[in-house]
TORLO-951114 format. One record per atom (N, C-alpha, C, CB): chain; residue number from 1; atom name; residue in three letters; x, y, z. Coordinates in steps of 0.1 Angstrom, whole numbers, plus 5000, padded with zeros to 4 digits. Glycine has a CB too. Layout:
BEGIN
A	NUM	CA	Ala	X	Y	Z
...
This chain:
BEGIN
A	1	N	Met	4751	5013	4680
A	1	CA	Met	4742	5022	4680
A	1	C	Met	4743	5032	4693
A	1	CB	Met	4729	5015	4679
A	2	N	Asn	4738	5028	4704
A	2	CA	Asn	4739	5033	4716
A	2	C	Asn	4750	5029	4725
A	2	CB	Asn	4727	5031	4722
A	3	N	Asp	4762	5034	4721
A	3	CA	Asp	4774	5029	4727
A	3	C	Asp	4776	5039	4740
A	3	CB	Asp	4788	5028	4717
A	4	N	Phe	4774	5034	4752
A	4	CA	Phe	4775	5044	4763
A	4	C	Phe	4790	5039	4769
A	4	CB	Phe	4761	5043	4775
A	5	N	Leu	4797	5051	4773
A	5	CA	Leu	4809	5049	4780
A	5	C	Leu	4807	5046	4795
A	5	CB	Leu	4817	5060	4778
A	6	N	Pro	4814	5039	4803
A	6	CA	Pro	4810	5037	4816
A	6	C	Pro	4812	5050	4823
A	6	CB	Pro	4819	5025	4823
A	7	N	Val	4804	5054	4834
A	7	CA	Val	4807	5067	4841
A	7	C	Val	4813	5063	4854
A	7	CB	Val	4795	5075	4843
A	8	N	Leu	4826	5069	4855
A	8	CA	Leu	4832	5066	4869
A	8	C	Leu	4828	5076	4879
A	8	CB	Leu	4847	5065	4867
A	9	N	Thr	4827	5072	4891
A	9	CA	Thr	4824	5082	4901
A	9	C	Thr	4837	5089	4906
A	9	CB	Thr	4818	5075	4913
A	10	N	Phe	4837	5099	4913
A	10	CA	Phe	4848	5106	4916
A	10	C	Phe	4858	5098	4924
A	10	CB	Phe	4845	5117	4923
A	11	N	Cys	4853	5090	4934
A	11	CA	Cys	4861	5081	4942
A	11	C	Cys	4867	5071	4933
A	11	CB	Cys	4854	5073	4953
A	12	N	Glu	4860	5065	4922
A	12	CA	Glu	4867	5056	4913
A	12	C	Glu	4876	5061	4905
A	12	CB	Glu	4857	5049	4906
A	13	N	Phe	4875	5074	4902
A	13	CA	Phe	4885	5080	4893
A	13	C	Phe	4897	5082	4902
A	13	CB	Phe	4879	5094	4887
A	14	N	Leu	4897	5086	4913
A	14	CA	Leu	4909	5088	4922
A	14	C	Leu	4914	5074	4927
A	14	CB	Leu	4905	5097	4936
A	15	N	Asp	4906	5065	4925
A	15	CA	Asp	4910	5050	4930
A	15	C	Asp	4910	5050	4945
A	15	CB	Asp	4925	5046	4926
A	16	N	Ile	4901	5058	4951
A	16	CA	Ile	4898	5058	4966
A	16	C	Ile	4886	5049	4969
A	16	CB	Ile	4896	5073	4971
A	17	N	Gln	4888	5041	4977
A	17	CA	Gln	4878	5030	4981
A	17	C	Gln	4876	5031	4997
A	17	CB	Gln	4884	5015	4976
A	18	N	Glu	4863	5030	5001
A	18	CA	Glu	4860	5029	5015
A	18	C	Glu	4855	5015	5017
A	18	CB	Glu	4851	5040	5020
A	19	N	Ala	4856	5009	5029
A	19	CA	Ala	4852	4997	5033
A	19	C	Ala	4849	4998	5048
A	19	CB	Ala	4863	4986	5029
A	20	N	Glu	4843	4987	5052
A	20	CA	Glu	4841	4985	5066
A	20	C	Glu	4850	4974	5072
A	20	CB	Glu	4827	4981	5068
A	21	N	Tyr	4857	4978	5083
A	21	CA	Tyr	4866	4969	5090
A	21	C	Tyr	4864	4969	5105
A	21	CB	Tyr	4881	4971	5088
A	22	N	Asp	4860	4959	5111
A	22	CA	Asp	4856	4959	5125
A	22	C	Asp	4845	4969	5128
A	22	CB	Asp	4869	4960	5135
A	23	N	Gly	4837	4971	5120
A	23	CA	Gly	4825	4980	5123
A	23	C	Gly	4827	4994	5119
A	23	CB	Gly	4822	4981	5137
A	24	N	Arg	4838	4998	5115
A	24	CA	Arg	4842	5012	5112
A	24	C	Arg	4846	5013	5098
A	24	CB	Arg	4853	5017	5121
A	25	N	Lys	4843	5026	5092
A	25	CA	Lys	4847	5029	5078
A	25	C	Lys	4861	5031	5078
A	25	CB	Lys	4840	5040	5072
A	26	N	Val	4868	5024	5068
A	26	CA	Val	4882	5025	5065
A	26	C	Val	4886	5030	5051
A	26	CB	Val	4888	5012	5067
A	27	N	Glu	4897	5036	5047
A	27	CA	Glu	4900	5038	5035
A	27	C	Glu	4909	5028	5030
A	27	CB	Glu	4906	5051	5033
A	28	N	Leu	4907	5022	5018
A	28	CA	Leu	4914	5011	5013
A	28	C	Leu	4926	5017	5005
A	28	CB	Leu	4905	5001	5004
A	29	N	Asn	4937	5007	5005
A	29	CA	Asn	4948	5012	4997
A	29	C	Asn	4956	5023	5001
A	29	CB	Asn	4943	5014	4985
A	30	N	Lys	4955	5028	5012
A	30	CA	Lys	4963	5040	5016
A	30	C	Lys	4971	5037	5030
A	30	CB	Lys	4952	5052	5018
A	31	N	Pro	4983	5035	5028
A	31	CA	Pro	4992	5031	5040
A	31	C	Pro	4992	5042	5051
A	31	CB	Pro	5006	5029	5036
A	32	N	Phe	4993	5037	5062
A	32	CA	Phe	4995	5047	5075
A	32	C	Phe	5005	5043	5083
A	32	CB	Phe	4982	5049	5085
A	33	N	Arg	5010	5051	5093
A	33	CA	Arg	5020	5046	5103
A	33	C	Arg	5012	5040	5114
A	33	CB	Arg	5031	5058	5109
A	34	N	Thr	5018	5030	5120
A	34	CA	Thr	5012	5024	5132
A	34	C	Thr	5020	5027	5145
A	34	CB	Thr	5009	5008	5130
A	35	N	Pro	5016	5038	5152
A	35	CA	Pro	5023	5042	5165
A	35	C	Pro	5022	5031	5175
A	35	CB	Pro	5018	5055	5171
A	36	N	Gly	5033	5027	5180
A	36	CA	Gly	5032	5015	5190
A	36	C	Gly	5027	5002	5186
A	36	CB	Gly	5022	5018	5201
A	37	N	Gly	5027	5000	5173
A	37	CA	Gly	5020	4988	5167
A	37	C	Gly	5033	4978	5165
A	37	CB	Gly	5011	4991	5153
A	38	N	Pro	5029	4965	5163
A	38	CA	Pro	5039	4955	5160
A	38	C	Pro	5047	4958	5145
A	38	CB	Pro	5032	4940	5161
A	39	N	Lys	5042	4966	5138
A	39	CA	Lys	5048	4968	5124
A	39	C	Lys	5049	4984	5124
A	39	CB	Lys	5038	4962	5111
A	40	N	Lys	5057	4988	5113
A	40	CA	Lys	5059	5004	5111
A	40	C	Lys	5048	5010	5104
A	40	CB	Lys	5073	5007	5103
A	41	N	Phe	5043	5002	5094
A	41	CA	Phe	5031	5007	5087
A	41	C	Phe	5020	4997	5086
A	41	CB	Phe	5035	5012	5072
A	42	N	Ala	5009	5002	5081
A	42	CA	Ala	4998	4993	5079
A	42	C	Ala	4989	4998	5068
A	42	CB	Ala	4990	4990	5092
A	43	N	Val	4981	4990	5062
A	43	CA	Val	4971	4994	5051
A	43	C	Val	4961	4984	5051
A	43	CB	Val	4979	4996	5036
A	44	N	Tyr	4948	4990	5049
A	44	CA	Tyr	4937	4981	5048
A	44	C	Tyr	4934	4978	5032
A	44	CB	Tyr	4924	4988	5055
A	45	N	Val	4934	4965	5029
A	45	CA	Val	4932	4960	5016
A	45	C	Val	4921	4949	5016
A	45	CB	Val	4946	4954	5011
A	46	N	Lys	4917	4945	5003
A	46	CA	Lys	4908	4934	5002
A	46	C	Lys	4918	4923	4998
A	46	CB	Lys	4896	4937	4991
A	47	N	Asn	4916	4910	5005
A	47	CA	Asn	4924	4900	5001
A	47	C	Asn	4917	4892	4990
A	47	CB	Asn	4926	4891	5012
A	48	N	Glu	4922	4882	4985
A	48	CA	Glu	4919	4874	4974
A	48	C	Glu	4903	4868	4975
A	48	CB	Glu	4930	4862	4974
A	49	N	Lys	4899	4867	4989
A	49	CA	Lys	4885	4864	4990
A	49	C	Lys	4875	4875	4991
A	49	CB	Lys	4883	4855	5002
A	50	N	Gly	4881	4887	4990
A	50	CA	Gly	4873	4899	4990
A	50	C	Gly	4870	4904	5004
A	50	CB	Gly	4860	4895	4984
A	51	N	Asn	4877	4898	5014
A	51	CA	Asn	4875	4903	5027
A	51	C	Asn	4885	4915	5030
A	51	CB	Asn	4876	4891	5038
A	52	N	Val	4880	4926	5037
A	52	CA	Val	4890	4935	5042
A	52	C	Val	4898	4931	5054
A	52	CB	Val	4882	4947	5046
A	53	N	Ile	4912	4933	5052
A	53	CA	Ile	4922	4930	5062
A	53	C	Ile	4929	4942	5065
A	53	CB	Ile	4930	4919	5058
A	54	N	Lys	4936	4941	5076
A	54	CA	Lys	4946	4951	5079
A	54	C	Lys	4959	4945	5078
A	54	CB	Lys	4944	4958	5092
A	55	N	Leu	4968	4950	5068
A	55	CA	Leu	4981	4943	5065
A	55	C	Leu	4992	4952	5072
A	55	CB	Leu	4984	4942	5049
A	56	N	Gly	5000	4948	5079
A	56	CA	Gly	5010	4953	5085
A	56	C	Gly	5024	4950	5078
A	56	CB	Gly	5010	4949	5098
A	57	N	Phe	5034	4960	5076
A	57	CA	Phe	5045	4957	5070
A	57	C	Phe	5056	4967	5075
A	57	CB	Phe	5043	4956	5055
A	58	N	Gly	5069	4962	5076
A	58	CA	Gly	5081	4971	5079
A	58	C	Gly	5084	4969	5093
A	58	CB	Gly	5078	4986	5076
A	59	N	Asp	5097	4970	5097
A	59	CA	Asp	5101	4968	5110
A	59	C	Asp	5101	4981	5118
A	59	CB	Asp	5113	4960	5111
A	60	N	Pro	5095	4982	5129
A	60	CA	Pro	5094	4995	5135
A	60	C	Pro	5109	4999	5141
A	60	CB	Pro	5083	4996	5147
A	61	N	Asn	5118	4989	5144
A	61	CA	Asn	5130	4992	5151
A	61	C	Asn	5141	4995	5140
A	61	CB	Asn	5134	4981	5161
A	62	N	Met	5137	4995	5127
A	62	CA	Met	5148	4996	5118
A	62	C	Met	5146	5010	5108
A	62	CB	Met	5149	4983	5108
A	63	N	Glu	5157	5017	5106
A	63	CA	Glu	5155	5029	5097
A	63	C	Glu	5159	5023	5084
A	63	CB	Glu	5163	5042	5101
A	64	N	Ile	5151	5027	5073
A	64	CA	Ile	5154	5024	5060
A	64	C	Ile	5162	5036	5054
A	64	CB	Ile	5142	5021	5053
A	65	N	Lys	5171	5032	5047
A	65	CA	Lys	5179	5042	5040
A	65	C	Lys	5177	5043	5025
A	65	CB	Lys	5193	5039	5043
A	66	N	Arg	5166	5045	5022
A	66	CA	Arg	5162	5045	5007
A	66	C	Arg	5166	5057	4999
A	66	CB	Arg	5147	5042	5005
A	67	N	Asp	5171	5067	5007
A	67	CA	Asp	5175	5078	4999
A	67	C	Asp	5189	5076	4992
A	67	CB	Asp	5175	5091	5008
A	68	N	Asp	5195	5065	4995
A	68	CA	Asp	5209	5062	4988
A	68	C	Asp	5204	5053	4975
A	68	CB	Asp	5219	5053	4998
A	69	N	Pro	5207	5057	4964
A	69	CA	Pro	5203	5050	4952
A	69	C	Pro	5207	5036	4952
A	69	CB	Pro	5208	5057	4940
A	70	N	Ala	5220	5033	4956
A	70	CA	Ala	5227	5020	4956
A	70	C	Ala	5219	5011	4965
A	70	CB	Ala	5241	5021	4961
A	71	N	Arg	5216	5016	4976
A	71	CA	Arg	5207	5007	4986
A	71	C	Arg	5194	5005	4981
A	71	CB	Arg	5206	5014	5000
A	72	N	Arg	5187	5015	4976
A	72	CA	Arg	5174	5014	4970
A	72	C	Arg	5174	5002	4959
A	72	CB	Arg	5170	5028	4966
A	73	N	Arg	5183	5005	4950
A	73	CA	Arg	5184	4995	4938
A	73	C	Arg	5187	4980	4943
A	73	CB	Arg	5197	4999	4929
A	74	N	Asn	5195	4979	4954
A	74	CA	Asn	5198	4965	4959
A	74	C	Asn	5187	4960	4965
A	74	CB	Asn	5210	4964	4968
A	75	N	Tyr	5178	4966	4973
A	75	CA	Tyr	5166	4963	4980
A	75	C	Tyr	5156	4959	4970
A	75	CB	Tyr	5161	4973	4988
A	76	N	Arg	5154	4967	4959
A	76	CA	Arg	5143	4964	4950
A	76	C	Arg	5147	4951	4943
A	76	CB	Arg	5142	4975	4940
A	77	N	Ala	5160	4949	4940
A	77	CA	Ala	5166	4937	4932
A	77	C	Ala	5163	4924	4940
A	77	CB	Ala	5181	4938	4929
A	78	N	Arg	5166	4927	4955
A	78	CA	Arg	5166	4914	4963
A	78	C	Arg	5152	4910	4966
A	78	CB	Arg	5173	4916	4977
A	79	N	His	5143	4919	4964
A	79	CA	His	5128	4915	4969
A	79	C	His	5120	4915	4956
A	79	CB	His	5121	4927	4980
A	80	N	His	5125	4916	4944
A	80	CA	His	5118	4913	4932
A	80	C	His	5108	4924	4931
A	80	CB	His	5112	4899	4932
A	81	N	Cys	5110	4938	4933
A	81	CA	Cys	5101	4947	4933
A	81	C	Cys	5096	4951	4918
A	81	CB	Cys	5106	4959	4942
A	82	N	Glu	5103	4945	4908
A	82	CA	Glu	5097	4947	4895
A	82	C	Glu	5083	4940	4893
A	82	CB	Glu	5107	4943	4884
A	83	N	Asp	5082	4929	4900
A	83	CA	Asp	5069	4921	4900
A	83	C	Asp	5066	4917	4916
A	83	CB	Asp	5070	4907	4890
A	84	N	Pro	5061	4928	4923
A	84	CA	Pro	5060	4926	4939
A	84	C	Pro	5048	4916	4943
A	84	CB	Pro	5057	4940	4946
A	85	N	Gly	5039	4914	4934
A	85	CA	Gly	5028	4903	4937
A	85	C	Gly	5015	4912	4939
A	85	CB	Gly	5033	4893	4952
A	86	N	Pro	5005	4906	4946
A	86	CA	Pro	4992	4911	4946
A	86	C	Pro	4992	4922	4959
A	86	CB	Pro	4980	4899	4949
A	87	N	Lys	4984	4931	4958
A	87	CA	Lys	4981	4942	4968
A	87	C	Lys	4980	4936	4983
A	87	CB	Lys	4967	4949	4963
A	88	N	Trp	4975	4925	4983
A	88	CA	Trp	4972	4919	4997
A	88	C	Trp	4983	4912	5003
A	88	CB	Trp	4960	4910	4996
A	89	N	Lys	4996	4914	4997
A	89	CA	Lys	5007	4908	5002
A	89	C	Lys	5017	4921	5008
A	89	CB	Lys	5014	4899	4991
A	90	N	Ala	5026	4918	5018
A	90	CA	Ala	5033	4929	5024
A	90	C	Ala	5043	4933	5015
A	90	CB	Ala	5039	4924	5038
A	91	N	Asn	5050	4924	5006
A	91	CA	Asn	5060	4927	4996
A	91	C	Asn	5055	4939	4988
A	91	CB	Asn	5063	4915	4986
A	92	N	Tyr	5044	4939	4982
A	92	CA	Tyr	5038	4949	4973
A	92	C	Tyr	5039	4962	4980
A	92	CB	Tyr	5023	4945	4968
A	93	N	Trp	5036	4963	4993
A	93	CA	Trp	5036	4977	4999
A	93	C	Trp	5049	4981	5004
A	93	CB	Trp	5027	4978	5011
A	94	N	Ser	5057	4971	5008
A	94	CA	Ser	5070	4975	5011
A	94	C	Ser	5079	4979	4999
A	94	CB	Ser	5077	4963	5019
A	95	N	Cys	5076	4973	4988
A	95	CA	Cys	5082	4977	4975
A	95	C	Cys	5079	4992	4972
A	95	CB	Cys	5078	4968	4964
A	96	N	Arg	5067	4995	4975
A	96	CA	Arg	5061	5009	4971
A	96	C	Arg	5068	5019	4981
A	96	CB	Arg	5043	5011	4972
A	97	N	Thr	5071	5015	4992
A	97	CA	Thr	5079	5025	5001
A	97	C	Thr	5095	5026	4996
A	97	CB	Thr	5079	5019	5019
A	98	N	Trp	5099	5017	4989
A	98	CA	Trp	5112	5018	4985
A	98	C	Trp	5114	5024	4972
A	98	CB	Trp	5118	5005	4985
A	99	N	Thr	5105	5033	4967
A	99	CA	Thr	5108	5039	4956
A	99	C	Thr	5113	5053	4958
A	99	CB	Thr	5096	5040	4948
A	100	N	Ser	5115	5061	4948
A	100	CA	Ser	5123	5073	4950
A	100	C	Ser	5112	5086	4955
A	100	CB	Ser	5130	5078	4934
A	101	N	Thr	5098	5081	4956
A	101	CA	Thr	5088	5091	4961
A	101	C	Thr	5089	5092	4976
A	101	CB	Thr	5073	5085	4957
A	102	N	Pro	5089	5104	4981
A	102	CA	Pro	5090	5105	4996
A	102	C	Pro	5079	5097	5004
A	102	CB	Pro	5089	5119	5000
A	103	N	Val	5082	5093	5015
A	103	CA	Val	5073	5084	5023
A	103	C	Val	5061	5093	5027
A	103	CB	Val	5081	5078	5035
A	104	N	Ser	5064	5106	5028
A	104	CA	Ser	5053	5114	5033
A	104	C	Ser	5042	5116	5023
A	104	CB	Ser	5059	5128	5036
A	105	N	Lys	5045	5113	5010
A	105	CA	Lys	5035	5114	5000
A	105	C	Lys	5029	5100	4998
A	105	CB	Lys	5042	5119	4987
A	106	N	Ile	5034	5089	5003
A	106	CA	Ile	5028	5076	5002
A	106	C	Ile	5019	5072	5014
A	106	CB	Ile	5038	5067	5001
A	107	N	Val	5023	5077	5026
A	107	CA	Val	5016	5076	5038
A	107	C	Val	5008	5087	5043
A	107	CB	Val	5025	5073	5048
A	108	N	Lys	4995	5085	5048
A	108	CA	Lys	4988	5096	5053
A	108	C	Lys	4993	5101	5065
A	108	CB	Lys	4975	5092	5055
């Protein structure tokens, strides 16, 4: 009778989430470059326990040549990117950077 549809907030609609990491507000699931860091990129995610973690991925000393379709296809096959696993694993985010979408649109 009174069937209400769930109301999504604007942030839920855009899949933008904020959380606290080391006492400061961070945006979840949005990769960013790590200048001078041990990894090329990092992203804040919630792990399987629900804790917010900073996940680093990518070799900072290596240039990826993902614009070549043959290299991109080979990488995605080698790393099983059709099923990359959960968001709290580096392979998920690495596979996302190896798509045809420009990195500038993936990273802030």
